N, C-alpha and C positions, 0 to 999 in steps of 0.2 A: 393169319394175323392181319391186322389192319395197318394203316399208315403209321400210327404211333409206335406200335411194336416193331415195325420194319425199320423205322428211323433209329430206335434204340438198339436194335439188332445190328444195324450197320455201324453205329458208334462202338459197340462192344466187340464186334468181329474184326473191325479194321481200324482199331484205335491208333495204330502206328502210322497211318497214312493221313497226312495233314489235309489234303484236298477232300478226302472223305469226311474227316472230322469237321472241316469248315462247312461243307454242304449239309451234313446231318445236323449240325448245331443251328444253321440257318433254317432248315426244315422244322426243327423242334420249336424254334421261335415262332415260325409261321403257324404251325399247328396249335400252339398254346394260345391262340387268339380267342378261344372261348373256353368257358368253364369245363365242359364235358371233356374236351381233348386235353386240357391242362391236367385234369384228374387222371385220365388214361395214361398220359405221358409219365406222370409221377408214379403211378402204379406199376408201369412197365420198366421203371429203372432209369428214366431219362435224367433225373437230377444227378445220380451217381455217374452216369455215362458222360454227361456234359462236363461235369467237374473233372472226370478222367481225361477228357480231351483237352481241357484247359491246362491241366498239369503236365500232360505229355508233349504239348506243343508251346512251351513257354516263349519261344522265340519267333513264333509265326504270327504275324499281325492279323491275318485273316481269320485264323482259328480263334485267337484271343477275342477279337471283336465279335465274332459270331457266337462264341461261347458266352460272352457277357450279355449279349442280346438274348440268348436262350435263357440265361438265369433270370433276366428281367421278365420275360414272357412266362416262364414256369412259375414264378413267385407271385405274379400279379393276382391279387385277391385270393391267394391260395396259402392258407396257413400250413397245410400239410406239406406242400412242396417247400415252403420256407423252412419248415422244420427239418425236412429231409436234407436240404442243402446245408443248413447250419450244422447238422449232425455229421456230415462228411467233410467239413472244413472249407466250405465255399468262401466264407468271409476271409479266412486267412489266405486262401489262394488268390482271391481278387485283390487284397491288399498287397500280396506279393507282386502282382502285375503292376500295381501303381508304383511300387518301389523300383522294380526292375526296368520299367519303361517310362519313367518320369518325364523324359524329354520327347516322348512321342504322343502328340496331342490326340490322335485318333484312339490309341489304346487307352490313354487316361480317360478320355470322354466315356468310352464304353464301360471301363472298370468303375468309374464314379456312378454311372447309372445303375450298375449291379449293386454297388455298396449302398446306394440310397434305398433300394427296395429290400435288401436283405435285412 
């Protein structure tokens, strides 16, 4: 497996560990910097895995910020990944972050960036 599949595998296998989720979401964002890897990430299940990390770590600022960054990266110029994320409830999850962390500027900033692109 390549880097895309390895990152998704880490998110899926270690979903309960915040530091793994934070690092893997950051890696997904970085890997999504070009069209080919965005597509590979989406095909490998990154959209679902990133959303799972966001939902599993609702109180961890680092995971939330990186998961929102990953959403932005995955959906940039990718209708397929935007649709995948929409189908698994990404909009609702990100709005939940906005509501739950309204007083925390960093999380609100990242959540707003994700909402904007979804």
